[in-house]
C-alpha positions in Angstrom: 87.1 186.9 121.7 89.1 183.6 121.1 88.1 181.2 118.4 86.7 178.9 121.1 84.7 181.6 122.6 83.2 182.4 119.0 82.6 178.8 118.2 80.8 178.3 121.4 78.5 181.5 120.8 77.7 180.0 117.5 76.8 176.8 119.0 74.8 178.2 121.3 72.9 180.6 119.0 72.2 177.4 116.6 71.0 175.6 119.7 73.5 172.8 119.6 73.8 172.5 123.5 75.3 169.0 123.6 78.3 170.1 121.2 78.7 173.3 123.1 79.0 171.5 126.3 81.7 169.1 124.9 83.6 171.2 122.4 86.7 171.9 124.6 87.1 168.1 125.4 86.4 167.1 121.6 88.9 169.5 120.3 91.5 168.4 122.8 90.9 164.8 121.8 91.0 165.6 118.1 94.6 167.3 118.8 95.8 163.9 120.0 94.3 161.6 117.6 94.3 164.0 114.5 91.2 162.6 112.6 90.1 163.7 109.2 88.1 166.9 109.0 84.9 164.5 108.1 85.7 162.0 111.0 85.9 165.1 113.3 82.7 166.4 111.9 80.9 163.1 112.3 82.0 162.9 115.8 80.7 166.4 116.8 77.2 166.0 115.1 76.8 162.5 116.7 77.5 164.1 119.9 74.4 166.4 119.3 72.2 163.7 117.5 72.7 161.4 120.7 71.8 164.0 123.1 68.6 165.1 121.3 67.5 161.3 120.8 68.0 161.1 124.4 66.0 164.1 125.3 63.4 162.9 123.1 63.2 159.3 124.4 62.9 161.0 128.0 60.0 163.1 127.0 58.1 160.3 125.2 58.6 158.0 128.2 57.2 160.8 130.5 54.1 161.2 127.9 53.5 157.7 128.0 52.4 158.0 131.6 53.9 154.6 132.6 53.7 153.4 136.0 57.6 152.3 136.3 60.2 151.7 133.7 60.9 147.9 133.2 62.5 146.0 130.3 62.8 142.6 129.5 66.0 142.0 131.0 64.6 142.5 134.3 61.7 140.0 133.8 62.4 136.4 135.5 61.2 133.9 133.0 62.5 131.2 135.1 59.9 132.3 137.7 57.0 131.9 135.1 57.5 128.9 133.1 54.2 129.0 131.5 55.5 131.8 129.3 56.6 130.8 126.1 59.9 133.0 125.4 59.7 132.5 121.7 56.3 134.2 121.6 57.8 137.0 123.7 60.7 137.4 121.5 58.4 137.6 118.6 56.4 140.5 120.3 59.8 142.1 120.8 60.3 142.6 117.2 57.3 144.9 117.4 55.9 143.7 114.3 52.3 143.5 115.8 52.6 147.4 116.0 53.3 147.5 112.1 50.1 145.3 111.7 48.1 147.3 114.1 47.6 143.8 116.1 46.9 143.5 119.7 48.5 141.7 122.5 46.5 140.5 125.6 48.1 139.1 128.6 45.9 137.0 131.0 46.6 135.7 134.3 46.3 136.2 138.3 47.3 139.1 140.1 51.3 139.6 140.6 52.5 137.3 137.7 54.2 140.2 135.7 51.4 141.1 133.2 52.0 144.8 133.8 55.8 144.5 133.6 55.4 142.7 130.5 53.1 145.6 129.0 55.4 148.3 130.1 58.4 146.4 128.6 56.4 146.4 125.4 55.7 149.9 125.5 59.3 151.0 126.4 60.7 149.0 123.2 57.9 150.5 121.1 59.2 154.2 122.5 62.6 153.1 121.7 61.7 152.3 118.2 59.8 155.7 117.7 56.4 154.6 118.3 54.0 156.7 120.5 52.7 154.9 123.7 50.5 155.7 126.3 49.6 153.8 129.6 46.1 153.8 131.7 44.3 151.4 134.0 40.8 150.5 132.7 39.2 152.1 135.5 40.8 155.4 135.0 40.5 155.3 131.4 36.7 154.9 131.5 36.5 157.3 134.3 38.2 160.0 132.2 36.0 159.3 129.0 33.0 159.2 131.0 33.6 162.7 132.7 34.4 164.1 129.3 31.1 162.7 127.8 29.2 164.3 130.6 31.0 167.4 129.9 30.2 167.4 126.1 33.8 166.6 125.0 34.1 163.0 124.3 35.2 163.2 120.9 38.0 165.6 121.5 39.4 163.5 124.8 39.1 160.4 122.8 41.5 161.7 120.3 44.1 161.4 123.5 43.6 157.5 123.3 43.5 157.1 119.4 46.6 159.2 118.7 49.6 156.9 119.9 50.3 153.9 118.0 50.4 151.5 121.4 47.4 151.8 123.9 48.3 150.0 127.2 45.0 149.2 129.1 45.9 147.7 132.6 43.8 145.9 135.0 40.9 145.1 133.0 38.2 143.0 135.2 39.5 144.2 138.5 36.3 146.5 138.7 32.9 145.9 136.6 31.9 148.6 134.2 28.6 150.5 134.1 26.5 150.7 131.1 28.4 154.0 130.0 31.7 152.7 130.7 31.0 149.4 128.8 29.6 151.6 125.9 32.5 153.9 125.9 35.2 151.2 126.0 33.3 149.5 123.1 33.5 152.6 121.0 37.2 153.1 122.1 38.3 149.5 120.8 36.1 149.8 117.6 37.7 153.2 116.8 41.3 151.5 117.0 40.5 148.5 115.4 42.9 147.7 112.5 44.4 151.3 113.3 46.7 150.9 116.4 47.7 148.3 118.6 46.3 147.6 122.2 48.0 146.1 125.1 45.8 144.8 127.6 46.2 143.0 130.9 43.2 141.0 132.8 43.0 139.1 135.6 39.7 137.6 134.0 39.6 134.6 131.3 37.6 135.7 128.3 34.6 133.7 129.3 34.3 136.1 132.4 34.1 139.2 130.3 30.4 139.2 130.3 30.5 140.0 134.1 33.0 142.9 133.7 30.7 144.7 130.9 27.5 143.5 132.3 26.4 142.1 129.2 27.6 139.1 127.2 26.5 140.8 123.9 28.7 143.8 124.3 31.5 141.5 125.8 31.4 139.5 122.5 31.5 142.5 120.4 34.5 144.0 122.1 36.3 140.5 122.0 35.7 140.2 118.3 37.5 143.0 117.4 40.1 143.0 120.1 41.0 139.3 119.2 40.7 139.6 115.6 44.3 140.3 115.2 46.0 139.5 118.4 48.3 137.4 120.6 47.2 136.1 123.8 49.8 135.5 126.6 48.3 133.2 129.2 50.3 133.3 132.2 49.4 130.7 134.9 51.8 131.0 137.9 52.7 132.4 141.4 52.6 136.1 142.3 56.2 137.8 142.5 54.9 139.8 145.2 54.0 137.0 147.3 57.1 134.8 146.5 59.4 135.6 149.4 56.3 135.2 151.9 55.6 131.7 150.6 59.2 130.5 150.9 58.9 131.6 154.6 55.6 129.4 154.8 53.4 132.6 155.2 51.3 131.5 152.6 50.4 128.4 150.5 51.6 127.9 146.9 49.0 128.9 144.5 48.5 125.2 143.3 47.7 124.5 147.0 44.9 127.0 147.5 42.4 124.8 145.7 42.2 121.8 143.9 41.2 123.3 140.6 43.3 125.0 138.0 43.2 128.5 137.0 40.6 129.5 134.9 42.5 130.9 132.1 42.0 129.0 129.0 44.9 128.1 126.5 46.0 131.0 124.1 45.2 128.8 121.1 41.6 128.4 122.2 40.9 131.7 122.8 42.8 133.5 119.9 39.7 134.1 117.9 37.3 134.8 121.0 33.9 133.9 121.3 31.3 134.5 118.7 27.4 134.2 118.3 26.5 131.6 116.3 25.4 132.7 112.8 25.9 136.5 113.4 28.6 139.1 113.3 29.1 142.2 115.5 28.8 145.3 113.4 32.0 147.1 112.6 30.5 150.9 112.9 28.2 152.5 115.1 26.3 155.7 114.0 25.2 157.0 117.5 27.8 158.5 119.6 27.0 156.1 122.5 25.4 153.0 121.3 26.7 149.4 121.6 25.4 146.1 120.7 22.8 144.9 122.8 22.2 148.6 124.1 19.7 151.0 123.0 19.6 154.9 123.5 15.6 154.9 123.8 
């Protein structure tokens, strides 16, 4: 057995697949450049480290259940001038994850809310944070099924474990009583422990209709917005822009004489509160929420 073959056998036994695959090319390159032993060993091990990190990131991206892969470089900020790029740059620093703060993206369909949420999730994963993506409807359906099957606590841990939970399309479908209560419990359990990135086509003032109860909507917003950043996107749909250019659809600002019903981020930063009261921080029963009774 030649020295090269012995090395390949040893590398295979140690599980250093990347080094094994590139061994001959690395040795040939070293024979030409004649690096020091330390430099050669550094290059050899860096090859394996990079390969393992690449595999790790691919696995984490798959586990995140992202609907697609999009980054910030692919986002057309020129098409959505209502977005403050400095605010996005601050979010890209991922400080909000370290602070267990939330990000809420509001706006009509097609303006890039999901793109931005996925880009933030990908950046988080690249930095070593766990992330998980679900639509609001699928999340509540999943947890509702778990509750009926008597395994809610175990299933809830799936949504509590990642540092970043992305909840997409909040408000496209209203929630029933159980769904609203389960969502309240999830937000409460993640409060000041992990970040939520949430997208919605509804302004905060309309969340009472989503949950069927303004009291539970206020309690959810109280926790969600206590530490949060709101990105309010007022613009046209990316998906319809080409059709609008062709004259097949009117521009968004021509559809009606009224502005979009989304309030400014500053006015929504703290969320609505009931005068003279505060929502409780903990619930003792497994499926209770403000304004609801188990009787």
